[in-house]
Legacy VTK file of the C-alpha trace (Angstrom):
# vtk DataFile Version 3.0
C-alpha trace
ASCII
DATASET POLYDATA
POINTS 263 float
-41.886 -80.244 6.118
-38.610 -78.429 6.028
-38.926 -76.019 8.753
-36.698 -75.587 11.625
-37.401 -75.949 15.016
-35.585 -73.389 17.779
-36.020 -72.507 21.307
-35.003 -69.588 23.524
-31.856 -70.387 26.320
-33.575 -70.079 29.873
-31.343 -66.665 30.538
-34.449 -64.043 31.094
-37.613 -64.442 32.524
-40.758 -61.774 32.720
-40.642 -62.436 36.727
-38.128 -59.849 38.501
-37.791 -63.038 41.137
-37.110 -65.994 39.286
-34.667 -64.366 36.415
-32.610 -67.223 35.523
-35.051 -70.080 34.496
-32.131 -72.880 34.022
-29.007 -73.440 33.666
-27.335 -72.346 29.945
-25.259 -75.559 29.458
-27.635 -78.224 30.330
-30.421 -76.529 28.103
-28.134 -76.163 25.575
-27.082 -79.621 25.398
-30.335 -80.698 26.300
-31.992 -79.070 22.463
-28.965 -81.202 21.107
-29.891 -84.124 22.700
-33.689 -84.168 20.853
-32.323 -82.808 17.877
-33.488 -79.191 18.113
-32.234 -77.335 15.292
-31.428 -73.781 17.173
-31.116 -72.725 20.398
-31.355 -68.616 21.073
-30.329 -65.531 23.429
-32.337 -62.440 23.930
-30.365 -59.541 24.291
-30.435 -56.121 25.927
-28.712 -54.247 28.786
-31.188 -52.899 31.074
-34.570 -54.801 30.382
-38.060 -54.922 32.474
-36.747 -57.957 33.861
-32.884 -59.542 34.579
-31.731 -60.723 31.596
-28.074 -62.049 30.866
-25.335 -61.205 28.641
-26.420 -62.634 25.066
-22.624 -63.135 23.547
-21.687 -64.749 26.864
-24.799 -67.052 27.283
-24.714 -68.113 23.171
-20.502 -68.895 23.922
-21.340 -71.202 26.613
-23.852 -72.823 24.385
-21.458 -73.513 21.820
-18.929 -74.673 24.240
-20.734 -77.891 25.368
-22.808 -78.571 21.817
-21.473 -79.956 18.608
-23.917 -79.271 16.094
-26.939 -77.166 17.134
-27.420 -73.542 15.643
-26.738 -70.156 18.218
-28.608 -67.387 17.471
-29.098 -63.996 19.144
-32.972 -63.149 18.927
-31.986 -60.153 18.389
-28.861 -58.102 19.136
-29.443 -54.704 19.704
-27.176 -53.573 17.386
-27.380 -49.802 18.010
-26.097 -50.449 21.599
-22.620 -51.145 20.985
-20.020 -49.750 19.226
-20.164 -51.518 15.371
-16.351 -52.503 15.911
-16.750 -54.426 19.248
-20.172 -55.913 18.125
-18.127 -57.355 14.761
-15.314 -58.609 17.088
-18.119 -60.452 19.280
-19.788 -61.656 16.261
-16.421 -62.594 14.781
-15.481 -64.996 18.318
-18.699 -66.455 18.399
-18.023 -67.401 14.871
-14.907 -68.953 15.776
-15.555 -70.832 19.071
-18.554 -72.407 17.615
-17.376 -73.759 14.065
-19.349 -71.484 12.338
-22.833 -72.508 14.048
-24.054 -68.534 14.662
-27.179 -66.745 12.646
-26.964 -63.363 13.960
-30.751 -61.789 14.405
-30.495 -57.924 14.586
-32.926 -55.821 15.832
-33.754 -52.076 17.294
-35.208 -52.818 20.289
-38.722 -53.600 22.125
-39.979 -50.032 23.134
-41.827 -52.009 26.084
-38.480 -52.141 28.141
-38.065 -48.419 28.141
-35.263 -46.421 27.382
-32.566 -46.624 30.337
-30.808 -49.480 29.024
-30.262 -46.984 25.997
-29.494 -44.163 28.119
-27.246 -46.519 30.675
-24.916 -47.216 26.926
-24.890 -43.989 25.694
-26.784 -43.960 23.211
-29.967 -41.625 22.168
-33.258 -43.946 22.212
-34.783 -42.368 19.159
-31.209 -43.159 17.045
-31.342 -46.162 17.471
-32.278 -46.976 13.720
-30.415 -44.633 12.189
-27.609 -46.205 13.900
-28.639 -49.870 12.785
-28.327 -48.867 9.505
-24.674 -47.624 9.916
-23.530 -50.645 11.998
-25.212 -52.847 9.242
-23.623 -51.160 6.559
-19.844 -52.029 7.712
-20.328 -55.009 9.831
-20.299 -57.985 7.074
-17.099 -56.484 6.006
-16.056 -55.843 9.762
-16.552 -59.467 10.684
-14.581 -60.780 7.430
-11.673 -58.796 8.928
-11.956 -56.650 5.698
-10.799 -53.058 5.967
-13.850 -50.609 6.559
-14.408 -46.578 6.936
-16.125 -45.899 9.866
-18.767 -42.897 10.770
-15.755 -40.909 11.985
-13.472 -41.509 8.697
-11.283 -43.937 10.891
-10.257 -46.599 8.731
-9.803 -50.190 10.639
-9.814 -53.778 10.062
-10.423 -56.965 13.235
-8.390 -59.683 12.963
-8.976 -62.743 12.762
-11.747 -62.261 10.585
-14.474 -64.799 10.084
-16.942 -66.556 8.092
-20.117 -63.756 7.745
-23.047 -65.790 9.520
-26.338 -65.229 8.450
-27.878 -61.876 9.089
-31.661 -61.819 9.842
-33.158 -58.526 10.457
-36.559 -58.302 12.601
-39.085 -55.963 12.417
-42.735 -54.833 11.357
-42.523 -51.500 10.682
-41.547 -49.954 7.142
-38.203 -49.127 7.920
-37.298 -52.579 9.222
-38.697 -54.138 5.968
-36.261 -51.871 4.150
-33.437 -52.436 6.716
-34.445 -56.499 5.808
-34.564 -56.165 1.992
-31.066 -53.877 1.799
-28.875 -55.912 4.640
-30.840 -59.164 5.716
-30.056 -62.347 4.194
-34.076 -63.168 6.406
-36.338 -61.334 8.034
-37.540 -61.902 11.781
-41.285 -61.299 13.365
-43.194 -62.372 16.389
-46.540 -64.471 16.631
-47.671 -63.370 12.677
-50.158 -65.689 11.437
-49.313 -67.499 8.108
-51.001 -64.877 6.360
-49.464 -62.601 7.830
-45.937 -63.395 7.019
-46.485 -64.287 3.124
-47.469 -60.763 3.029
-44.766 -59.224 4.962
-42.070 -60.676 2.889
-43.867 -59.808 -0.495
-43.567 -56.350 1.019
-40.202 -57.449 1.520
-39.129 -58.919 -1.577
-40.482 -56.404 -3.878
-37.540 -53.925 -2.405
-34.598 -55.983 -3.632
-33.676 -58.003 -6.605
-31.893 -61.103 -4.525
-32.913 -64.130 -3.993
-36.394 -64.221 -1.733
-35.889 -63.944 1.926
-37.251 -66.215 4.255
-39.125 -65.639 7.423
-37.824 -66.721 10.907
-41.119 -66.529 13.168
-40.539 -66.124 16.803
-43.978 -67.342 19.000
-45.914 -68.276 15.739
-49.725 -69.227 16.633
-49.679 -72.990 16.733
-52.313 -75.276 18.590
-51.010 -77.465 21.729
-50.814 -80.680 19.828
-48.475 -81.346 17.999
-49.823 -83.163 14.930
-52.492 -80.198 14.467
-49.401 -77.821 15.112
-47.408 -79.793 12.178
-50.036 -79.023 9.893
-50.035 -75.315 10.605
-46.316 -75.159 10.001
-46.794 -76.457 6.673
-48.959 -73.398 6.177
-45.583 -71.548 7.579
-43.667 -73.430 5.221
-45.757 -72.411 2.587
-45.794 -68.657 3.739
-41.911 -68.693 3.138
-40.661 -69.495 6.692
-37.372 -71.358 6.832
-37.466 -71.403 11.164
-39.583 -71.337 13.866
-38.821 -70.181 17.701
-41.104 -71.365 19.898
-42.268 -69.294 23.146
-40.802 -70.134 26.501
-43.609 -71.194 29.046
-40.704 -70.616 31.860
-40.663 -74.499 32.088
-37.858 -74.787 29.700
-37.218 -78.608 29.598
-40.811 -79.142 29.403
-40.673 -76.872 26.629
-38.148 -78.264 24.503
-39.647 -82.132 25.216
-42.544 -80.238 23.378
-40.720 -78.702 20.783
-38.992 -82.170 19.821
-42.182 -83.554 20.157
-43.503 -80.999 17.463
-40.474 -82.096 15.310
-41.308 -85.566 15.263
-45.148 -84.587 14.269
LINES 1 264
263 0 1 2 3 4 5 6 7 8 9 10 11 12 13 14 15 16 17 18 19 20 21 22 23 24 25 26 27 28 29 30 31 32 33 34 35 36 37 38 39 40 41 42 43 44 45 46 47 48 49 50 51 52 53 54 55 56 57 58 59 60 61 62 63 64 65 66 67 68 69 70 71 72 73 74 75 76 77 78 79 80 81 82 83 84 85 86 87 88 89 90 91 92 93 94 95 96 97 98 99 100 101 102 103 104 105 106 107 108 109 110 111 112 113 114 115 116 117 118 119 120 121 122 123 124 125 126 127 128 129 130 131 132 133 134 135 136 137 138 139 140 141 142 143 144 145 146 147 148 149 150 151 152 153 154 155 156 157 158 159 160 161 162 163 164 165 166 167 168 169 170 171 172 173 174 175 176 177 178 179 180 181 182 183 184 185 186 187 188 189 190 191 192 193 194 195 196 197 198 199 200 201 202 203 204 205 206 207 208 209 210 211 212 213 214 215 216 217 218 219 220 221 222 223 224 225 226 227 228 229 230 231 232 233 234 235 236 237 238 239 240 241 242 243 244 245 246 247 248 249 250 251 252 253 254 255 256 257 258 259 260 261 262
């Protein structure tokens, strides 16, 4: 089995009374010591519960590890001017030694629109703005000159290797976005059969090599051996990576993920 197993860094919580569940450095090191494949940070400006800045979180995780992949799950690209986003991503690639995966999404409506309003972005425009940003983001990250929406030509230095871009979302617009701009596609809690059906729809829309899925919070049995069998079905459906859901005890979650990886 080749499905990679990742975990979410303990930097946010649905419980406002316990917004920070663990130390980023300690948890990232522990995940790497256990042999896990990746650690991930959620992203928002103002969410339904307190949340740390994802770029700073991933920089901290990268600084104390050597091997493990660090990733956005997912960056809300439209919240930022695209040039600033590209600068953050390019810098993270440098400081991590090219270990970054860039998940991109348009945000969960459950968080409301206050974060978007605070950033001066119309919530209803987030899909269109994400598409516009994705059209120029890879070249910006790479240090190539691009023409921005206002006609300004700009280049960021130094450039970096463009990380894999994984586009998240389950609607028609997200499928189109993944097909056009993504190196992969991400979803939450889908079954293996649903993942396969969705990938079939996405991969029909472009002529590049078929995209694979990243599945957040997959539907797995609590028993590691039975869960390993379920992961085989996810792999056969086209899943390259799973990111396990947090329970509130990050150390226990990571140990469970490592046990699953061994199984």
